[in-house]
N, C-alpha and C positions, 0 to 999 in steps of 0.2 A: 632664597633669592629667585624673585618669579621672573618668568619670561615676559616682558610687555609687549614686545613687537619682535617679529620674525619676517626678515628681507631677504628675498630672493635676489641675489647679487649675479652678475654674468659670470663668476668665477666661484661660487659659494653661496654660504648661508650666513646671513648677519643675525645676530640676536643681540636686542638690547633688552637689558634686566633691570632689575630695581638696585643692581649693584654693579654697573659696568658693562663691558660690551664682550661678546663672543663670536669668533669667525671660525667658520667650517670651510676648510679651502679642499676639496678632494684632488690629491695631486695626480693619482691613477684611480682606475675603479677598485683598488685595493688598499689605498693609502689616504687618510685624511689627516689634514693638517689642523689643528685644533689651538687658537688663541685666546686667552683671555685677559683684559686688560680694564684699569679703571682710570686711564687716561682719555683725552679725547681723540687720540687717534691710535691705531695701533703701532708698535714698533717697525722703524726702517732700516734698523742697522742691519750690515751683511753679516750674515752667518759664518762662522770660523769653520763650522762642520758641515752644513749642509750646502752642496755646490749645484743643485738643480731645482727650476720651479715646479710650477704644475705643468701636468701632460698637456700638449694642445689638445682639444676636442674631446676632453672626458666628459661622456654624458652624466649627468645626474637629474635628481628630481626632488621637490621640495614638498612633502605632504604636510599641511597645515590643519591640524585638527583641532577640536575644543579644549582638548587635556594634553596633548603633545605634540611637537613637531619634528620632522625627520629630515634627514638629507639621505637620499638614497642613490646608489649606482648599482650596476650589474651584480655586482658581487658583495656588497656591504652597505648596511643601513645603521646610522646614527641617529638615535631616538632620543630625543629631549623632553624631560616631564617639565612643563608650562609652570607649574605651582613652585618647583624645587630648583628647576636647571638641572637636575640631576640626568647624566648621560648614562645610555645603554647602549651596545654593540651588538650587532646583528649579522649572520652569514645571509648569502641569497636565499636561503632555506628557511629561513625565520628561527634559526637556532641561536640561542644567546651565547654570546662569546665571554663579554665582560661588563660590569656594570659600576657604576658609583653607589654611594650608599642613599637610599630613597630621600634623605635630607638634602643631595645634593653634595659633590665631592671636590670642589674647587674654592679656593679662597687665596685672597692677596692681602698681606698685612703691611701698610705702610712702615718703612725704617727709614733711618737717616743713614747715607754712606759715608764713612770718615776716611780720609786721606791722609797718609804720612806726609809731613814736610821734611824735607832734607834741606842743609842750606852749609854752607863751610864750616859749619861749628858744630855739626852733628859728628859725636864722636863713634869711631868704627872699632871693633873688637876682632882683630885675627887670629886665627888660631887652626890648628888641625884637628879635625873629626875623623870618626873613623873609616870615611870613605872620601877622604880629600881636603883641599884648602877650604875654611868658612870664613868668611868675612861678615859680620853681623852689627848692626847699628846698636847704638847704646840707647841712650832714652831720648825718644823722638814723638815731638807734639803730632797732635792730629787735629785737623778741621774738618768741619762739615762740606762735604764736597757736592752731594746732590741726594734727591728722595730715591727710593726703590722700593721694591717688594720682597718679602719673604714668601714663598708660594707654598701653595699644597695640593696636592693631587690623590684622592681617596678613592679607594675600591672595595668591593665586597667579592673577593675570590670565590671561585667553586670550589665546594668539596671534591677532593680528588686531584685537584688541579696541579700543576708542578711548575714552577718559575725557576730560569735559570738566568745568568748574565752578570751584568753590572760592572764587568771584568775580571780582573785576577787578584785574589787577597789572601792573605794568608793563613786565615782560620779553618779553610778546608771543608767549607760550605759547599753543598750542592744543590739539591732542591732549597730554594730560597723561602719556601713556606715555613711560617712560623719562626722565621728570622729577622735579624736588622743588620744594617751594614751601613758604614758611614764611607761616603764617597769623596775621599781627597787625595790627591797625589801624595805618595810616601814610598820610601825604599820598601819593597814589598807589596804597595799599594798600586795598581795600575787599573785606574778606572775608563768604563765605557758606560755613559748611562742609557743603557737599553737593557729592557727587560724582554723575555722571550718565552710563551706560555705554550703547554700540552694541549690548549684550547685552540690553538692555530692562530695565535696573533703576537706581535710586539708592540712596545712602547718605546720610542726613542724622544727622551727629554733634549730640548735645545736650551741648554744651560752650561755654566763653567764655572758656575761657584760649587761652594761647598753644599754637598747635597746628601740627604738620609732616606734611607728606604727601612720601612719598619712593615711587618707583618707580624705582631705580637699582641701581647695585653695592652700596650699602649696604643694600640690603631693599626689598620693597614693603609698605608700613605706613601708617598715619595714627595719630600720638601727639597725646596732650594732656601741658601739663605739670602742671596741677592740677584734680584733680576727686576727688569723693566716690567715684564709682563709672563705671564706662565704661556709657553710654547711649547707643545708636545706633537707627535705622530703617532698614528694608531695605525698598526700595518697588519694586513690581514694575509695569512698564508691560504689555505689553513696549515700546510706542512712545513716544517721549520727551516727546511731549505729555502721555500718560496719567501717566508718571512726574513730571512738574512738577504736573500736576493732584492726584497724590496728595502730594506736598509741601507744596502750597499748603492741601490738606484738613487736614493739623498745623498748618502754621504761620498760615493766614489769607489770606483772598479780599484781592486789592487793588481798593480802591476805585475809581470812575471819577474820573480827574480832568477838571476843566473842560475844554471843546473848547479854548478858547483857548491851554491849555497844550501843544497840538499845533499851533500855529502858529509864529511865528518869534519868538526871544528874541534882542533887542540887548542886549548886555552890553560892560563894559570896565572895566578897572582905572584911572581910574573916574570918574564923573559925579560934580560936586563942587556943584551946585546946582540948586535947583528951575527955575530959569530954562534950565539946559542940559538938563534931562531934558525940558522940554516944547519946547525948540527942535529936539532930536534927531527927538521923535515928529512934530512938525510939518514937518520936513524929509521925512521918510519919506511924509507924506500928500501932500505938495508934489510930490513925484517919482512918485506912485502905485505906491510900494515895498510890498509887503504886510508888517504886522508888527502882534504882539498882546500884546508884552510888552515893558518896559525895565526895566533892573534898577539898582538903587543899590546899590553894593558899599561896601565898609568905610569908617570914618572919617564916615559920616553924622552922628555924635555931636558933641557941642561939644569943642572943643579935644583934649586928651589922655585923655578920660574914656571910655576903650576899654573896649567892651562894653555901653555906657549905650545902652538901647534907647528912645531920644528923639533926636528931629531936632534938630540945630543951627539956633536961630530966625535967627541971620544968615544963612544961606545957606538955607535952608527957612523963610519967615517965615510960610508960611500951608499948613501940611501938608495940611487938608483941601479947601484951595482948590485944590492942586496935584494931588491924586487925583482931583477932582471935573474939571479939566481934562484929566488924563490918560484918563479915563472917557468924556469927551465927543469926545475924539479915538477911541475905541474902543481903548485901549491899557490894559493892568494895569500895575501896579508890584508890583516883587519887590523886599524888602530884605534885605541880610546880617545876621543877628544871630549872637552870637558866645557859647560856654559862659564866656568868663573876662571878668572885671570889674576896672577901675581901683578902686583901694582908694578914691580919693576921688570916686567917681560915688555917685550915690544909690541905684542900681540894688545897687551892692557892697554898701552900708550895710544896706539892707535884708535882704538874703539873710544877712549876718553876723550881723545882729539877731536872725533867726530860726534860726540854728544849721544854715544850708543850703549852707555850702562845705566842700570838701574840703580836704586837710591842707596845699595851698598859700595858703589862704585868698585864692584870687582867683578858683577854678573852681568852678560850682555844682555840687552833689552832685545828678544827674541819678537816682541810685538811690531817693533819698528823695520819696515821692509828695509829701511838703508843699513840697520845693524844686521840683519840677516843676511843680506848682501856683502857686507863688510867681513862676517864670519866665513862665510863663503870662502871669500878672496883670500884670505889667512890660511884656510885648511886647503884650498888648491894650491896655493904656493908652495907650503911647507910641506904636504903631504901628497896629495892627490897626483900633482904633476910629477913625484917622485917614482910613481908607479904603484902605490898604495891602493887598493881594491875595494875595500869597504869599511865603512864606519860603525864605531861603537860609540854611539851618545851615551855616555854614563851620567849619573846624578842629573836626569832630566827634569827631577822634581827638586830644584837648587836649593831649597831653604828647609832642608831635613832639620829639626832642632832638639829631637828628643833622644838621639843615638848616645848616650851618655850614661853613667852610673850604674848600679849595680842590679837596681829594682825596674822593671819594667814599669811604666805607666800605666793603669788602665786606660781602657780604650776611650773614656770620654776626656780625659786627661790629655792623652797624644792628638786626639783631635784639636784641643783648644792649643795646646803648644805648639803644633804644626802649623795649622791654618793662621792664627795671627802671626807667626814668624813670616808667613807668604804675604800676608795682607798689609805688611809693612812696606813690601817692595812692588807689590802686584795689585792692581785693582781687584778688591774683593769679589767682583762680578767676572773675572776671569783668572782667578788662582789654579783652575785645573786644565788650562789651556798651553801652559808654557811648552810641554813636550810637542804638541801638535804644530805649534809655530816654528819651534826649533828644527824639527823634521821636515817641514816645509822649506827651509832657508835651503838646507843642503839638499833635498830632491830637485829644487828647481835649479841651484847653483850647477849641481853635477849635469843634469839634463841640458842646459845650455851649453856647458863646454863641452861634451862629447854625447855621440849616440852608440859607443863600442863598449861600454860598460855600464851594465844595469846597476841601479842605485841598490845598496844592500847596507841598512842602518839597522843595527842592535839598539834598542832603547829600553831604559828600565821603568818608563811609565807610558801612558798611552792615553787617547782618547777616540771617541767615534770620529771617523775620517782620516784618521793617523796612518792606516794600510794603505790609502792612497798614495803615501810619501816612499814606498818602498821599504817599510819597517818591520823589524820582528822585535816583539818585547819579550824580555824575559823577567822572571818572577822575583828577583832582586837577591840580596845576600841572605840567603837562607840557611840554616844550620844542619850539621850531617846528623841527623837522628831519623830514626824509622817512624816517628811521628811526622816530622817532616815530609818525609817521603810520600806518606798516606795522603796527606793534605794536598802536596802539590797537584795530585791528579785531579780532585774536582776542582781547584782552584784554576788548573789550566782549561777544563771543558768548561767552565763558567765564561772564561774568557772569550774561546770561542763562539761560545753561544752568544755572545755580544756582538756578531758579525764581523769581528776582528780576525782574520784567518791566521796570522802567523804569532807562535808564542812558543817559547823554551824556557828552560830551567838550569841550573850549574848544575851539571851532572856532580853526585857526590857532597852537594851542598858547598855553599861558600865557605862556612866557618865549620872547620872540623875539631879544634880541638874545644877547650873550655878555660874562658876568664873570669871568674868568679866578679871580677870589679866590675864587668861590663854585660850587662844584661842579655845582648844580642848575640856575643862571642859563647855561644851555648853548644857547641859541638860535643859529643858523646866519645871523642877517641883523641888522646891527648898524644898517642902514638903514631897517628895518622897510617900511613900505607903499612907501617910494621904490624899493626893491630889487626889480626885476622877478622874481626866484628867489622873493621872499616871497610875491608878488602870485599867483605860479603854484601855489606851496604851498596857499596859503589858498584858491583855487578849487577845487582839489583836497580838500580837507578840508570844504570847505563842500558840495560835492557827497557825500561820504560822510554829512555830519550831516544831509542832507536826508532820509536813510531810518532815522534814529533816532529812538526816540519823542519826545524833547524836540529842537527843532533851535535851537541857542543857540551863540551866537558870545562869546567873550570873552579875555581876557589883558589882559597889560601891555606897557609898551614901546612901541606903536603902537596909533594909533585902529584900530576895527572897522568903522564906518559903512560901508554898500555904496559910497558916493561918494568914499571915499578910495581906491580901488583903479582909479579913471578916471571917465570919463563916458560917457553913452550912447552907442552906436557904438564905443567901444573894448572890445577883447578881454573883458581880465578883467571890466569891468564888465558888460558884456552874459553872460558865461558866469555870474556871481553873480545876475544880474535872472532868468536862465532857469529856474534851479533854483530860487529864491527862488519863482517863480511856479507852476514844478512841484509845489511841496510844497504850495501854497494849493489846487491843481485836484485834489488827491491827497487833501485833505482829507476828502470823504465816507466814501472806502475807510479812511484812517486810524482814522477816529473810530468807525465800525463796527467795525473791528479791536480799537479800546480796550475796546468793550462785551464783546466776547470774551475780553480779557482778565480784565474781571472776573466775567461769567458763567461762562465755559467754563475759566478758569484758561490761558487761551491766551497764546503768546509770539509777539510781535509781530515782532521781528528775530531770526533763526533761523540757527542754525547748520547745514548743508545737511543732515547726518543727523536732525534733526527731521523733514525729507520725506523723504529719501532713504535711510534705513537700510539697505537692503537692497543700498545700492550703495557698496561699501566703497572706491573711488575716492573718494567724499567726505570722507573721515574726516580728511584731513588737509589741506583746503582751508582755511585760515585768514583769504583775503582775498576769499571771496566769501560771500554769505549770501543766505538768503529773506526778504523783508521782507513779511509775510503770506504769504498761499496764493498768490499770482499773481506777484509780482515777483523776478527773481533779480538780483541789485545786485552788481556788480565794481568796486568803487573804484579808482582809477588811485593807485599809490602811489610813481611814480617821476618825475623832471622830465623832460621833452620838450621845453621851449622854453628855458629860462634855468636856468643855475647861480646861486648867491649870487654878489652883486654885480653883477646883470644883465648876466651873459655869456652871450650866446647861445649854444645848442646847435646845434651842427651834425651832420646826417646821424643824428639819432636817429629811430628808428623810433616812430610813434605809434599805436601799437597794444598791448593788452595780451590776454594768454593766457587763455581764459575755457573754463571745464570748464560742459558742459552735460549734466545728470544724465539717466540712463536714464528714459525715457518722453518724451514729446513728442507732437507737435512743438512747439519753442520757438518764440516770435516775437519780432524783434527792436522793441522797443518803439518806436525811431525811424522806421524805416524800414519796420516792419511784415513783412518778409521773415520767413519761415519756416525753421528747420533742425530736423533730426532730434536726438535726444537721444544721452546715452552717448559724447559726443565731445567734443574739444578744438579749439577753433578760435581765430584770432588774428582779435580784434575792434577795429575803429576806434576810436579813442578820442582826438579831437581836443579841445580845449579846452575847448568848450563842452560837452562829454557825456561819459558814462561808458557802458560796455557794462551795457544794461540790457535784459534779455528776460522775456518773459511766458509763463507755463507754459498750455500750450493745455489747455482746460475751464475757465480763469478769467474770472469776472466781475468787470469792473474800473469802479467807480462814478466818476466825475470831477466834478468842478465845473466853473465858469468863471474868469474874472480876478479873484479876490476881492481885497480889500485887508485884510481881516481875517476872522476865522473866522466871525464871523456875519453875513458879507457874502452870503453864498450861499443862504439861506434859500429866496426866491422863484427863484433864477436855474433856467434848465433845467439839469436834470441829466443829464450824458452818461456813458452806459453802453457801456463797451467788451465785446464778447463775443468770446474767442478760441475759435475750433471747434478740433475735432481730438478731444475728448471729452466725456463729458457733465459738467456744473459746476453748482455753488449758490453763492448767498452771501446772508448776511442783512445787510439794509441796516438802520442804526441812526440813529434820531434823536431827541433829548431837547431840553430848555430850554438845554442848553449849561453849565448852571452849577446849583449847588444839590443837595440829594439827593433831591429828588421822585422819582427814578429807583429809589430804594431803596421807593418805595410802589406803584409800577408807570406812574409817569407818564414813558412813553417810547412811541414807535413802532417795531416791527420790520415789516419786509416782505421777505419771500422772494422772490430770484429765481432761475429754474432754466433750465438750458439741456440741451434734448433733443437730442442731437448727432445722432442717426439720423433723427430726424424734422424736424431744422432749424426745432425749436420753441421760442420764448423766451417763458417765462411768469412774469408777476410776479403773485405771490398777493395775496388780501385783507390789506389792512393790518389789524395787530393792535396794539391800544391806541392812545394817544392821550395828550398832554402841552398844558399851558398854552401858547398861543399859536403851536399846528400848525398851518401851512399844508395844507390840506386838498388841494388841488391841487397837482401838479408836472408841468410840461413836461418831456418825457425825449425822448432823443436815444439811439436804438439803433444802434450800430457793429458791424457783425458781420465779423470778420476769420477766413477759411479758407483754411487751405495748400491750394495748386492739386496736386491728385493725392494719391500716396503716395510714400513715398520719401525725404522730407524734404531735398531739395537747397534752395538758397537762391534760393528764387524768389518772387516777387512774389504776393501771397494774393489771394484774391477778396474784394472790399470792397464792404458793404452798408450804408446807412443808411436807417433808419425813424423818423418820428416819431410820438410818441403823447404824450397828456393822461392822465395817471394820478390818479385821484380818490379811490384807497383799495379799488376794487371789482378783484376780480380779472381779468387781461386776458392775451391770449394773442397772441403774434405769430408767423407762419410765413414763414420767408425760403424764395426760390426754390432 
């Protein structure tokens, strides 16, 4: 495909080729949008994921030479070979970032888009699947609807380059080099069409159809099944935080979640009554165990009225009184809601009356604005107005079709089964976008209703831009096995790398037991919490979960409350208790990071390449991560004490290998001993802790022994200062809920450590908010490695106590 003509336009570069047209539009000096079409004009449909246009006044130049033409900004150059239309991307220093094959990397293949036809004679099959009500159409006729294209975008990756992203999938892939992945929404598959590279760039594809990524013997490319044109964004960093910032500049900022959402969330399948919910929270309070939210899972409605957004009056006789009592106990209530509704329910009848259902006449059409508005109206009248605090949008990929039978279909068969089912009811060009629109409806409805409660929406699927609607995505109905736990870590890290900041997992696995007749119900522990092997797995999963944005237990088959795992003084209970309390001690740090997520487009749970991109030894480490700028987390992912069936393990080494990236020293969080970076060590990993290290130069604000997220406002703040490098931290405070922060109702306090001068400075507090405590007692804990060279030695340790009233204060250590 040859470039026949290159035209500099006011907003970019137009290329007329021997097979269609291409347009390059600089959105910023580091982001370029590329479109390729075979039609007379480029598409004009509104994007569902992109919410901004080009930045005004972006300066660019076009260099038209004999063999190539380039679009050049101050930070990025895109060079196109005129003979083949092959693209190559360079930074301002002329270093190659990425390139297409020399023959060219873009193709559009015409296809005919088929549309299912539903009428009064369409037969429907109603049944109960593993995760709820299912209504499927029987034999459905299809007709040709329009012409579209299959698109392909090929690259030649650089040797040693690592790629991350594409969302969260179940296989445990980390570095995606040499891998292939299918991108469609499904239980345990949450799609985000973003790749980021350790070479310092990202790629965002604006498509909502089935997609495939390959980097294997079949080629290195990204393809989409149904699109009007190829439309993608090349985002230059070079640091991965800058790439993510660029992605969110296109797809929207993440709003602040309420402070309570970063506390502990207790859930299981399922609490059945108002009395049980209150009793569980009361027991947490009686035991002095921290808790911020309890979850009401499915079947909260009356009888078999699946998806009805009202509570069963027999089991929940006083919804307002129930939520008032939970709030009095300083706990919030999250309730699961579903997009599918039983035809006998009032919610369904209202949806049908207004023409708001899809072709199976059971699932509401989230692509219709009026349907989203009606869905919110029902959720508000039946739940939110009763005091419910948060949403759990389950089954947000509403047409799962392969969760049945004893044998798991192979990946290609699963792809076909599930996407063909979705394409019966959704436009094939939009099958990945249902969750995005569903989330939008609840967010916009709640924002219009009140500014006193921040939107919290736990979803099972995701898409680029969905984070702007207050969502947290969880990894689906996974099984209780050590292999699953190992895979959850890289699955989550790839989701975070996609630019979506909030992800979590069912601590302990959803399915605990094994049912051979169902391929997905394949946990290793038929005795549930009575199995000491499961207790060990649960503890290690819990320890991992303590360093995720949302810390949430959930699952079926067995209870999940902490006292089900023993009593105080017993090892499993004590280990859970220790990490639960640690999570709450870290809330000042975590909530400050949450503000950075909002303001700076930060990533809280971070693949090591985010902070150590120039250390290639980090590229394939998928079982360690940074939690904010300070903490290096290394979860334990193998049994050390018991096998399934409570069988004791003998002669097992209770350590795990940990790589400390270059730079240092690193401090052991538990012992404070200092270690040099750029090395691998065997770290102690007894049941009650995991290897946890703190980077030198870190300032780590911590609270006391809180019982809920609002319990530490007046308590002393413990600030750990890890010497060895200069450091800084912005400590954030606000009311904890509501949208006052959008109007500036918050306080920021800068903290800085001058390593050479051994001086710690707390700056003048900036801002204020209603109810702010103007005075705070602080304990400063200085940890400094002895000498240099970084052997494992005990550090120097000093403590200073100060009272901070909002004025600048300096403290010098000896």
